[in-house]
N, C-alpha and C positions, 0 to 999 in steps of 0.2 A: 579106409584109413581114418582113424579118429584119435583125437587127443583128449585126455581126461586129467582133471585136477580136483583133488578133494579139499574142501575148505570147511573149517569148523567155526561156527558162529556160537555166540554166548548161549542163546536159548533155542536155537533151531537145529542143533545137532550137525553131523557131517553132511555136506552137500556135494555131490559129484557134478563137475562141470564137464560137458562133452563137446568136443569140437569135431563134427563129422568131416570125413575126407572129401565128401562131395562138394562141400562149401568151398568157394574160391578163396584164395589167400586174402583178397580184399575183404571178404566176409569174416575171415579169421581176425583181421585187424579190427574190424568193427566189433566183433565179439569180445576181443581183448579189451577194447576201450569200455564197452558196456560192463564187463566183469569188474574192471578197476573202479568204475563209478559205483558199483554195487558194494564192494568191500571197503572203499574209503569212506568210512562213517565220520561225520563231524562230531565235535564234542557234545553238542546238544542231543544228537541222535543216540550217542553212547549213554548219556545221562538218562534219556528217556527209557532205555532198555533196562536200567537198574531198578530194583525194587526201592520203594520209598524208604524202608528201614535201613537199607544199605547206604543210600545217599545221606540219611541223617547220621549214621554212624561215622561216615567219612568226614562230614562237616564237623561233627563233634570232636573227632580225633585232631583235626587241624586246629580247632579252637583251643583244645587242651594243650597241644604242643606250643602254640603261639603264646598262650597265657603263661605256661610254665617257663618258656624262654624269657618272657618279659619279667616275671618274678625273680628268676635267677639273676638276670642282669641288674635288676633293682637291688637285690640283696648283695650282689658283688660290689656295686658302686657305693652302697651306703653302709656296708658292714664295718663296724669299728675295728681299728687296727690297734692291737695290744703291743706295747713296747716294754721291754725289761729295762729298768733303771737301777744301777748300783749306787748306793749312797753309804756314807759312813762318817761319823764324827764322834769324838770322845764322850760327848754328853748326849748323843742320840738325837739332837735337835734336827739334824738334816733329814733323818728318816721320818720324823714326825711331820715336818713340813711337806715332804714329798708325798707322804701318805694322805695328808689333808688335800693336797692338790689332786691326787689320784681319785679320792672319794668325790670331789666336786666334779671332776670330768665324767665320772660314772653317773652321778645324779643329774647332770645336765645333758646326758646322752650325747656327749662329744664324740667326734669321729676318732679321736686318739684316746686310748686308755693306757694307764701305766701300771706295771707290776713292779712293786718296790722290793729290792733285795738289800737288806741292811748288812753291811760288811764291817761295821763297828769303827773303822778308821778310813780316812781319805786314801791312805795307801792301799787298803783292801779294795776300795771301790775302783781305784786305778788298775789294780791287778785283774780284777774281774772283767773290766772293760777291755784291757789289752789282750786278755785271753779269748776274747770273742764270746764271752758268756752273757754279755749285756749289750743291748742296743745303745743305751745311754748311761751316763754316769755324772755325778757331781764330783769334780776333781779340783785339786790345787794345781796350778800351772807348773809347780816345781816338783811334783810327785809322780812317779811311775813313767811308763812308756806311753806317750800320747801321740805317736806318729800317725795313728789312724783316726785321731780325734778331730772334730770340727765343732766350733762353738755354736751353741744355740742361743743361750742368754748368759749374761754376766750375773752371777748370783750375788756375790759380795766380794769384799777384799778382806784378807787376813792381815792385820798389822802386827809387825814384830815389836814386842815390848821386852826390854831387859829391865826388870824391876829389882830393886834392892831394899832390904828391910830398914826400918828406922835406925839411925845411928851407925850405919855401916861405913860411912865415910868414903863411899865409892861414887865418883861423879862422872867417870868416863870409862871407855873400854880399856884404856891403858892402866887404870887402877885395878883391873882384874888380874894382874900378874900374880901367878902362883895361887890363884883362888880356884874354888870349885863352883862351877856354874851348872845349875839344874836346868834341864831341858824338858818341858812338858811334851809328852808324846814324841820322843826323839826320833822314832822311825819316820814320822811325817816331816820332821825338821832336819833330817840328815844333810840335805843339800844346803840348807841355810847355814847350818853350823860350819860346813866345809867352806862356804863362801866367806863367812866372818873370819874363820881361822886363817884362810889364805890372805885376806886383805890386811888383817892386823897382825899376822905372824904370831898367832896365839900359841902355836906349838913351842916356839922359842921362849915365849913368856911363861911357859909351863902352866897354862890354863887348862884345867881338866873339866870335861863335860860329863854330866851324870843324868841318866834317864830318870825322869820323875813321872809316875802315873798321875793322871789328872786328879784323881780322888785324894792323893796324898800330898798335893802341892802345898796346901796351907800348913800342914803339920811340918813338912820338911823346911818350909820357909821360916816358920815361927820358932822352930828348934835350932835354927842357925846351922843346919847340916849343909847348907849351901850358902855361898856369899851373894849370889844373884840368881834370878830365875828368868829363863827365856821362854816366852809364850807367844803364840801367834793366834790372835783372836779378831773377829769382826768388831768394829766400833759400834756397839749397841749397848743399851742399858743393862741387858741381862748379862752379857759377858764382862762388861766393866765391873759389875757388882761382884762377879766371881773373882776377878783379879784383886779387888779391894780386900776380899776375905783371905787372900794369901798371906797378908801380913797384919799384925796388930799394931795400930798406931796409938801412941799415947804420949802425954806430956807435950813438951816443946819439939820433940823429934818427930820427924815424918818420913814416910817411905819415899823412895825416889825412883826415877826412870832414867836410865842411861841413854843418851842419844847415840845414834850410829852416824857419825859425821861423814863417813865415807860411803854413804848409801848410794850416791850418784855413781861413784866408781864401780861399786858392786853391781848396780843395775846395768851399767854399760857392758860388763863382762858376762853377766847372767841375765838374759833377757826375760826370764820368768819373773824377775823382781822389778819393782819401781821405787824410786825415791819418793818419800812422802813426808809432809810436814804435819806432825801431830799437834793439834791446837792446844793452847794453854788451858789448863784446868780440865783436861779430858778425863783423868782418873778421879779427881776430886776438885771441887770448886773452891772450898775454903778450908784451910789454905790451899791454893791451887797446886795440883800435881798433873803435869809438870808446871813449873812456875813461868814458863815462856814457851812459845812455839818451838818444837823440837824436831830435828831431822831423824827419820828412821826409814825402815823398809816396809813395803807391803807386797803381798802376792795375791793375785786374783783367784777366786773360785768360780769355775764355769760349770754350767750344764752342757755337756758335750754329747755329740752323736757320732756314730760311725760314719766315716766319709762316704760309704756306699749306701747309706740309708736314703730312701727316695726323697727327692726335694719336696714333693707335695706333703709327705708325712711330717717332715721336719717343719715346714711352714705352718701346718696345722698345729703342731706341738708348740711352737713359739707363740702362736696366737692364743692357744688355750692357757699356757702358763701366764702370759701377761694379763689375760682376763681374770684368771683365778687369783692372781696377786691382789687385785683390787678388792675382791670379795673376802679374802682371808687376812687382810692387812691388820685388822683389829686383833685377831688372835695371834698372829705371828708378825710382830713389828719388823723383824729382819727382812721380810719380803719387800719392804720399801726400798731396799738397796738393789733389787733386781733391775737390770737395765739391758739395753742393747749392747752386744759386744762390739769390739772394734771391727770395722769393715775394711781396714787398710790391708793391702795385699801383703805387706811385710809383717803382719801381726804375728806374735809368737805362736799362737794357735789360730789358724785361719778360720773365718766364719763359714758355716755350712751354707751352700748356695740357697737352700730352702729358707733358712733363717734370714739370709740377706734379702731374699725376695719379699718376705713378710715385712721386715723393718723398712724397706725401701718403698713399700706400697705397691709392689708388683706381684703379689700373690695371685695365682691363677684361680678363676672360678671354674664351675663344672664344664662349661662349653670350651673354655680355654684348654682345659686338661684333656678332654675327650673329643673335642671338635674334629680333629683330624681322623680319629678312629671312626666317628659317626659318619664322616663324609666319604672317606676312602674305603671303609670297610665293605659296604655293599658293592662298590666298584671292583674291589679285589676279589670278593666272593664270586661275582659274575664272571670275571676274567678267568678265575680258576675253574669255574664250571664249564666255560667254553673250552678251555684247554683240556679238561678231562674228557669232554665229549669228543673233541678232535682226536685225542689219543685213543679213546675207545673205538672210534670209527677207523682210525688208521691201523689199529691192531686187528681189525676185523671182528672185534668182540661184539659189535652191534648186530651182527648177522648179515651185513651187506658187503663184507670185505671180499666175498668171492663172486660178486656180480660181474666183474670183468671177465671171469672165466666163462660165464654163460654167453656173453656177447662175442667172445673171441671168434667162434666159428662163423658168425655172421659177416665178419670183415672179409673173408675170402670168397663169399658167395657171389658178389657182383661180377668178378672176373670169370667165374665158372658159368654164370648165366650167359654172359656175352659170348663165351666160347662153346656153349651147348650146341650140338649138331642135330638133336632130335627131341621130340616131345617127351620121350622116355627119360632123357637126362633131366629135363625140366621137372618132370614128376618126381624124380628122385630128390631133387633139390627141395621141392615142396615138402617131401616127407621129413627132410632134415629140419626145415623151418618149423614144421609141426612139433617135432621133438623138442626143439629149443623153446618154443612158446609154452608147451605143456610144462616143462621143467621150471621155467621162470614163474608161471602162474602158481605152481605149487610152492615155490619159495616165497612168493608174495603172500599167499594164504597163511603161511606159517610165521609171517612177520620177519622173514630173513632177507627181504629185499624191500627197499624204500620205494615210495611212489615215483620218485624221479627215475629210477631204473625201469619201472614198468612203463612210464610214459616214453622213455627213450626207445624201449623195445617196440612200442607201437609205431613210432615214427620210422624205425628201421624196417619193420615188416611192410609198411605202406610203400616205402621206396622200392623194396625188393619185389613187391607185387607189380608195380608199374614196369619194372625192368623185365620181369618174366612175361608179362602180357605183351610187351613190345617184342621180346625175342621170339615168343610163340607166333606172333603175327608175322614176323619176318620169315620164320621157317615155313609158314603157310602161304607166303607171298600175298598177304592180305592188307599190308600197310606200307606206306612210304614215309612214315614219320622219321624224323631225325632222332636217333637214340638219345635219351636223356643222359646228361652227364652228372 
């Protein structure tokens, strides 16, 4: 009786292991242990069997993979983020300012880059933003659907001016009864006109409003086609000079500006507006226009971001814009009016959390942003690897899932040995053990059985050896030992 198992080594070819029947089962156990010691090669032994070129290739592959992974991670974390910003103004100034800021961000290799889309009007920018075609936009607070908007910075304020030509004899809104009022860019000022009409009941006063293109405002005003002109502009030298050109002053007569005395009431009803005191001499210093501080309305212009835009990106954007403002102030004086937006919870357009973090000095650095990922990432990967290995073993995909079937017949042998009535029965049991050992050694040689199973098999065979020796001795009347339990 003999048991055979064929084992394939890397460079030795197939080797047949023979277990002669004449050897006692105790010798079989020793042979099994010796075989296991032979095939269980440690890592150093495995490496020593590899050619030098193969080891160099493996090390090179590992280095390349590690380097590639590191470069990819570096590129991912440092790659600039490009955001689309929609802007529009009747004179194109907004697009020029944003383009200058975008160029500076590119030249300084900033993390945030801007792609400027000129929509020609503030209303067009708001529509582009609300349609989801832009990540950012410069908008007026009273124009468009801004439900998804969150403020990044306050760009400027547009102040409502109702100017009248020299000698018009109009000093208040009530004097506009039955007159025609021109509105520069009426699409942008539609809500403002509605608010004024509602507050002063201008429909009953038969006041008519006429849309006036920005380029034709001076001609319409000087030709007296309108009795007054409503325009919303930032208070800056450039825009005030444009308004002065709307009318030709001469002699003792001078142009005028009509106050909006009910500005406070309008602002309380329409939160997009604020009451504002226009300083004396804003339009002209001598003679001063207006000749005293005057109440009117103003509306903020914001750079807004989509509320779903990442906080870190918006914080970087706010920082970049504020830094660019200082560099570009000489070229674009209007940038001096850029400021932090309101952080109040009841603000008409809430501030974006990323912008709030920047202005509050709570902007996260690299480790604040990615510290949790760097700390928990390897732990999570290790846990997932362990779970995958456990699932692989549980499903038997690792080749050891059937080891229990090999050991199953051994569980019934102790009772059979104790009940054996002759040496022939014990010899038959030895044959069964030989078969089981041979099958398990073959599985181990193929890598289908782990070392733990082979060690357990050796222990089981040793116990069965002692039990068979004891039973054979009892049958021969040669021992008085107490049977092992």
